[in-house]
C-alpha positions in Angstrom: 82.2 -5.2 136.6 85.7 -6.5 137.4 87.3 -8.6 134.7 85.0 -7.4 132.0 86.8 -6.1 128.9 84.3 -4.3 126.7 87.1 -2.8 124.5 88.5 -6.2 123.9 85.1 -7.5 122.8 84.6 -4.5 120.6 88.0 -5.2 118.9 86.9 -8.8 118.2 83.6 -7.5 116.8 85.3 -5.1 114.5 87.6 -7.8 113.2 84.7 -10.1 112.4 82.8 -7.2 110.8 85.7 -6.5 108.5 85.8 -10.1 107.5 82.1 -10.3 106.7 82.3 -7.0 104.8 85.2 -8.2 102.7 83.8 -11.6 101.8 82.7 -12.4 98.3 80.0 -14.8 99.4 78.9 -16.3 102.7 77.7 -19.6 104.2 75.7 -19.0 107.4 75.6 -21.9 109.9 73.4 -21.6 112.9 71.6 -23.4 115.7 67.9 -24.5 115.4 66.6 -22.8 118.6 65.1 -19.4 118.9 68.5 -17.8 119.6 70.1 -19.5 116.6 67.2 -18.7 114.3 67.3 -15.0 115.3 71.1 -14.9 114.9 70.8 -16.5 111.4 68.1 -13.9 110.4 70.4 -11.1 111.5 73.4 -12.5 109.6 71.2 -13.2 106.5 69.8 -9.7 106.6 73.3 -8.2 106.8 74.4 -10.2 103.8 71.3 -9.1 101.8 72.0 -5.5 102.7 75.6 -5.9 101.6 74.5 -7.5 98.3 76.3 -10.7 99.0 75.2 -14.1 97.8 74.7 -16.4 100.8 73.3 -19.8 101.9 72.0 -20.8 105.4 72.3 -24.2 107.1 70.8 -25.1 110.5 72.0 -27.8 112.8 70.8 -29.2 116.2 74.4 -29.4 117.3 78.0 -29.0 116.1 78.3 -32.6 115.1 80.3 -34.2 112.3 77.8 -33.1 109.6 78.0 -29.5 110.7 81.8 -29.5 111.0 82.1 -31.1 107.5 79.7 -28.5 106.1 82.0 -25.7 107.5 85.3 -27.2 106.5 84.3 -28.2 103.0 82.2 -25.1 102.1 83.2 -23.4 98.8 82.0 -20.0 100.1 84.7 -17.5 100.7 83.5 -17.0 104.3 81.6 -19.2 106.8 79.7 -17.3 109.5 78.8 -19.6 112.4 76.2 -18.1 114.8 75.1 -19.5 118.2 77.3 -22.5 117.5 81.0 -23.3 117.0 82.9 -21.9 120.0 83.1 -25.4 121.7 84.6 -26.9 118.5 87.1 -24.4 117.3 89.9 -26.9 117.2 87.9 -29.0 114.8 87.5 -26.1 112.3 90.3 -26.4 109.7 89.5 -24.0 106.8 90.4 -20.3 106.4 87.8 -17.6 106.5 85.6 -18.4 109.5 83.7 -16.0 111.7 82.1 -17.4 114.9 79.6 -15.3 116.8 78.7 -17.4 119.8 78.1 -17.3 123.5 78.8 -20.9 124.6 81.9 -21.8 126.5 84.8 -21.8 124.1 87.0 -24.8 123.2 89.8 -24.5 125.7 92.2 -26.6 123.6 91.9 -24.2 120.6 94.1 -21.3 121.7 96.5 -23.6 123.6 97.1 -25.4 120.3 97.9 -22.3 118.3 101.6 -21.8 117.3 101.5 -18.9 114.9 99.8 -15.5 114.5 98.4 -16.7 111.2 96.6 -19.6 113.0 95.0 -17.1 115.4 93.7 -15.1 112.5 92.2 -18.0 110.6 89.1 -17.9 112.8 87.6 -14.6 113.8 86.1 -15.6 117.1 83.6 -13.3 119.0 82.5 -14.7 122.4 81.7 -13.0 125.7 83.6 -15.5 127.7 86.9 -14.4 126.1 86.3 -10.9 127.6 85.0 -11.6 131.1 81.3 -11.7 130.4 78.9 -14.6 131.1 77.4 -16.2 128.0 74.4 -17.6 129.8 73.2 -14.2 131.0 75.0 -11.2 129.6 74.4 -11.8 125.9 73.0 -14.5 123.6 74.3 -15.8 120.3 71.9 -13.5 118.4 73.2 -10.7 120.6 76.8 -11.4 119.6 75.8 -11.6 115.9 73.9 -8.3 116.3 77.1 -6.6 117.6 78.9 -7.6 114.4 75.9 -6.4 112.3 75.9 -3.0 114.1 79.6 -2.7 113.6 79.2 -3.3 109.8 76.6 -0.5 109.6 74.9 1.5 112.4 71.7 1.3 110.3 71.5 -2.4 111.4 70.4 -1.3 114.8 66.9 -1.9 113.5 67.8 -5.6 114.0 68.3 -5.2 117.8 64.8 -6.5 118.6 65.8 -9.9 117.1 68.7 -10.1 119.5 66.3 -9.4 122.3 64.1 -12.2 121.0 67.1 -14.5 120.9 68.0 -13.6 124.5 64.5 -14.3 125.7 64.5 -17.6 123.8 67.6 -18.6 125.9 65.8 -17.4 129.0 68.3 -14.7 129.7 65.4 -12.5 130.9 64.8 -14.8 133.8 64.5 -12.9 137.0 63.4 -9.4 136.4 64.7 -8.8 132.9 67.7 -8.6 130.6 71.1 -7.5 132.0 74.7 -7.1 130.9 75.4 -6.4 127.2 71.8 -7.4 126.6 70.9 -4.2 128.2 72.9 -2.2 125.7 71.1 -4.0 122.9 67.8 -3.5 124.5 68.5 0.3 124.6 69.2 0.2 120.9 65.8 -1.5 120.3 64.0 1.1 122.5 65.9 4.0 120.8 64.8 3.0 117.3 61.2 2.5 118.4 60.9 -1.2 117.7 60.5 -2.2 121.4 58.8 -0.9 124.5 59.7 -2.1 128.0 56.6 -2.5 130.3 56.3 -3.6 133.9 53.7 -6.4 133.9 52.9 -10.0 134.8 55.6 -12.1 133.1 53.6 -15.3 132.5 53.6 -16.7 129.0 50.8 -15.8 126.6 50.1 -12.2 127.5 49.1 -11.4 123.9 47.5 -14.6 122.7 46.2 -16.8 125.5 42.6 -16.3 126.7 42.5 -15.0 130.3 41.7 -18.4 131.8 44.3 -20.3 129.9 46.8 -17.5 130.7 46.6 -18.6 134.4 45.6 -22.2 134.0 48.7 -23.1 132.0 51.1 -20.9 133.8 54.3 -22.8 134.7 57.1 -20.2 135.0 56.3 -19.6 137.8 53.3 -21.7 138.7 50.5 -19.7 140.5 49.4 -21.6 143.6 45.7 -22.5 143.5 45.3 -21.5 139.9 47.8 -23.4 137.7 46.2 -26.4 136.1 42.7 -25.5 137.6 40.3 -24.1 135.1 37.5 -23.6 137.6 39.7 -21.7 140.0 40.9 -19.4 137.2 37.3 -18.7 136.2 36.5 -17.9 139.9 39.6 -15.7 140.2 38.4 -13.3 137.4 34.8 -13.4 138.6 35.8 -12.2 142.1 37.6 -9.3 140.5 34.7 -8.4 138.3 36.8 -8.9 135.1 34.8 -10.2 132.2 36.4 -13.0 130.2 34.8 -11.9 126.9 34.1 -8.7 125.1 32.6 -8.0 121.7 32.0 -11.6 121.2 35.6 -12.7 121.6 37.8 -14.1 124.4 39.9 -11.4 126.1 43.7 -11.8 126.6 45.8 -10.3 129.3 46.8 -7.3 127.1 43.1 -6.6 126.4 42.6 -5.7 130.1 42.4 -2.0 131.1 45.2 -0.6 133.2 43.0 -0.8 136.3 42.0 -4.4 135.6 45.6 -5.5 135.1 46.7 -3.8 138.2 43.9 -5.4 140.3 44.6 -8.8 138.8 48.4 -8.5 139.3 48.0 -7.5 142.9 45.7 -10.5 143.5 48.1 -12.9 141.8 51.0 -11.6 143.9 49.0 -12.3 147.1 48.8 -16.0 146.0 52.5 -16.3 145.2 55.2 -17.7 147.5 57.5 -15.0 148.7 60.4 -16.3 146.6 58.4 -16.3 143.4 56.9 -12.8 143.6 59.8 -11.1 141.8 59.5 -13.7 139.0 55.9 -13.0 138.5 56.0 -9.3 137.8 58.8 -7.5 136.0 60.0 -6.3 132.7 58.1 -7.4 129.5 59.2 -6.6 126.0 56.6 -5.4 123.5 57.7 -5.4 119.8 55.8 -2.4 118.5 56.1 -3.1 114.8 53.9 -6.2 115.1 50.1 -6.3 115.5 48.6 -6.5 118.9 47.2 -9.9 119.8 49.8 -11.8 117.8 52.6 -14.0 119.0 55.2 -11.6 117.5 54.1 -8.7 119.7 55.7 -10.1 122.8 59.4 -11.1 122.8 58.9 -14.3 124.8 56.0 -15.4 122.6 58.0 -14.6 119.4 60.9 -16.8 120.8 58.4 -19.6 121.4 57.2 -19.2 117.8 60.7 -19.6 116.5 61.4 -22.6 118.8 58.2 -24.2 117.4 59.8 -24.0 114.0 63.3 -25.1 114.8 62.4 -27.9 117.1 60.3 -29.5 114.4 62.9 -29.4 111.6 61.6 -26.1 110.1 64.1 -23.5 111.2 64.1 -21.9 107.7 60.5 -20.9 108.2 61.4 -19.3 111.5 64.1 -17.3 109.8 61.7 -16.2 107.1 59.4 -14.9 109.9 62.2 -12.9 111.4 62.9 -11.4 108.0 59.3 -10.2 107.5 57.8 -13.0 105.3 54.1 -13.0 106.2 53.5 -16.3 104.3 56.0 -18.0 106.7 53.8 -16.9 109.6 50.9 -18.8 108.2 53.1 -21.8 107.3 54.3 -22.0 111.0 50.8 -22.6 112.5 51.1 -26.3 112.4 54.5 -26.1 114.1 53.1 -24.0 116.8 50.3 -26.3 117.6 52.6 -29.4 117.6 55.1 -27.6 119.8 52.5 -26.6 122.4 51.0 -30.1 122.4 54.4 -31.8 122.8 55.6 -29.5 125.6 52.4 -29.9 127.6 52.3 -33.7 126.9 56.0 -34.1 127.9 55.5 -32.3 131.3 52.4 -34.4 132.0 54.3 -37.5 131.1 57.0 -36.8 133.6 54.6 -35.8 136.4 51.9 -38.4 136.0 54.4 -41.3 135.7 56.7 -40.0 138.6 59.7 -40.1 136.2 61.6 -37.5 138.2 64.0 -39.3 140.6 66.1 -37.6 143.3 69.6 -38.4 144.3 71.8 -36.6 146.8 73.2 -33.9 144.6 71.0 -34.1 141.4 67.6 -35.0 140.2 66.9 -36.7 136.8 64.4 -38.3 134.5 64.7 -40.6 131.6 62.0 -40.1 128.9 63.3 -42.7 126.5 61.6 -42.2 123.2 58.5 -40.6 124.7 59.8 -37.0 124.5 61.4 -35.5 121.4 65.1 -34.9 122.0 64.8 -31.4 120.5 62.4 -30.2 123.2 64.1 -32.0 126.1 65.9 -28.8 127.5 62.7 -26.8 127.4 60.9 -29.5 129.3 63.7 -29.8 131.9 63.7 -26.0 132.4 60.0 -25.8 132.8 59.9 -28.7 135.3 62.7 -27.0 137.3 60.7 -23.8 137.5 57.5 -25.5 138.5 56.3 -27.1 141.7 57.2 -30.7 140.7 61.0 -30.4 141.1 63.6 -29.3 143.6 65.0 -25.9 142.6 68.1 -26.4 144.7 69.3 -29.4 142.7 70.4 -29.5 139.0 68.0 -31.5 136.8 69.4 -34.0 134.3 67.1 -35.2 131.5 67.6 -38.1 129.1 65.8 -38.8 125.8 66.7 -41.2 122.9 68.1 -39.6 119.8 69.4 -40.8 116.5 73.1 -40.8 117.6 72.7 -42.1 121.2 71.1 -40.5 124.2 70.5 -36.8 124.4 71.2 -35.2 127.8 69.9 -31.8 128.9 71.0 -30.3 132.2 69.4 -27.2 133.9 70.0 -25.4 137.2 68.9 -22.2 138.9 71.3 -19.2 138.6 71.8 -19.3 142.3 73.7 -22.6 142.0 76.2 -20.9 139.6 76.9 -18.4 142.3 77.7 -21.4 144.6 80.3 -22.7 142.0 78.2 -24.9 139.7 79.2 -25.0 136.1 77.1 -27.4 134.1 79.1 -26.8 130.9 82.2 -28.2 132.5 80.3 -31.0 134.1 78.6 -32.1 130.9 81.8 -31.9 128.8 83.9 -33.9 131.3 81.2 -36.5 132.2 80.3 -37.1 128.6 83.9 -37.5 127.5 84.5 -40.0 130.3 81.7 -42.3 128.9 82.6 -41.8 125.2 80.3 -38.9 124.4 80.6 -35.1 124.1 79.0 -32.1 125.7 79.1 -28.4 126.7 77.0 -25.3 127.0 76.5 -22.8 129.8 76.9 -22.8 133.5 73.2 -23.3 134.2 72.1 -24.8 130.9 74.1 -27.4 129.1 73.8 -30.7 127.3 75.5 -33.8 126.0 75.2 -36.8 123.8 76.3 -40.2 125.3 76.1 -43.9 124.4 72.8 -45.5 125.2 74.3 -48.0 127.8 76.2 -45.4 129.8 73.3 -43.5 131.5 73.9 -44.8 135.0 77.7 -44.4 134.9 77.1 -40.9 133.5 74.8 -40.0 136.4 77.3 -41.2 138.9 80.1 -39.1 137.4 77.8 -36.0 137.1 76.8 -36.4 140.8 80.5 -36.6 141.8 81.3 -33.5 139.8 78.4 -31.5 141.1 79.2 -32.4 144.7 82.8 -31.2 144.1 81.8 -27.9 142.6 78.9 -26.7 144.8 80.0 -25.0 148.0 
């Protein structure tokens, strides 16, 4: 594709790989979401295999505490994954590797005056080489490229990069693309992943058949979503038993003929525009037991999110690194995550919190929704029937340091010129906050009394961008 510089990216990867390989010891700093946890697990595994002493710190954002941890670390190298690119000009120490996919800090390179200053930070980011960080590769993917460059044997970690990409919803549509496709090929080649064409609703491995359809939200299935009786009747019409051998059946328990019949019937119910989102590529992680939430890449990503969003990212990393005790320890996180997401969506819908303006839609959850799951809720609402897909959705929730903002939009809006990363960064700075992210998924933190002013600025910026 025009403008893409794979060789330039590979050169940056090799430079970062050399820095990691030559370090005496390492501090790994990463984000708390599924992508960041996957990235941290890749980096930690690399350090273990190299025999290096390392520590891992997780942060919700690159705030003052994270910046201080980086700049004041006594480790010979700090490896920042799925974070850091937007704050390069704030990083002052020598010996930093950043493997990230968020929009880079534009003031960083403009402020460099010597070659030595360029070399102080080994920065690996797809945006620097013509790729799109919201779809072509995730933070875990960039981290994986460095791991693979250090030792080709690290291709056994490719599946974690796929999990990270799915956690960042880069598989939306009909599957992974861009550099993600190359990483996917590595995972398939080493036998840790199989690509299967199937219904892409969440819970293929773990949700009972009725719940699989009843709680579907991305996309919603007309006539079945949120209707238990209708879901029961759906399977009854097709002659598909819900139980077998005394246990509830899941989607992956169905025979090939049963799945084909059910998929065809589901497609008949879908709106034309949603049919391609219902059936497409799914990613089966073959090293994990059937019927577990580590068998499907999207379910694995949700498992990691359930750890990170509830202040337990280290448990998620332990799961990625094969610690079976961590899987058991994460059960409470999973239950809380599912309850909170479901409750948050119900809260917005039942209380008619979603408001529509000319160029945007928004809701203010106050303290009723955890700020750590706000982006997930906004994305699920945008992909459901309760929101307008042609408008960006802006979500507010109270947080410890102000108001957390999450912004989401459909990919088609990016093609029309929308860049939520630029909008969040500019609008937040104009009200005394900070922001950034990707073109269709971004966020900010702003003062509590600036929400209305912030919305007005965002709406002006959206109207100026979208053709």
